[in-house]
Residue, then its C-alpha position, 0 to 999 in steps of 0.5 A: m500500500t505504501q509503495e502504491i502511494r509513493e508510485l502515485i506521488d511520483r507520477i503526480l510529481a513527474s506530470y507536474d514537472e512535465m507541465d512546468r517544463r512546457f511552460t518554461a518559455a513563460g517562466g514556468l507554471g508558477n509564473l504563468l499562473s501568476l500572470y493569469e491572476q494578474v490578467r484576470r484582475e485587470l480584466e475585472r477593472v473593465s466593464f462590459q458597458e465600457l466595452d460596449r460604448m467603445t465598440g459603438e463609437i468605433k462602429n459610428v466612426i466606421e459608418a461615417l468613414l464609409t459614408i465619406d468614402y462613398e461620397l468621394r467615390k461619387v465625386q470621382n465618378l462625376k469627375l471622370v464623366f465630365d473629363s471624358r466629355g472633354g470638359i463641355g460646359g466648364q470650359 
């Protein structure tokens, strides 16, 4: 029974060491968990209402830019039409 418990503990520790080795680039499992907690705390400081408001403002800017782009393309097309007629009426 004691031997089985030791083997189980050895497997658990070996698995933990392997997992820690996988996260070496991030400073090890302990550091990764610390970073996770830090990110979680920082995300708690940002409300869904704030994210929704910012997303709405971005969408409004995109819509305004698309409207400007559309209007500029219409002006460009009109210019092409008038230029292709040799400037009739304007010269």
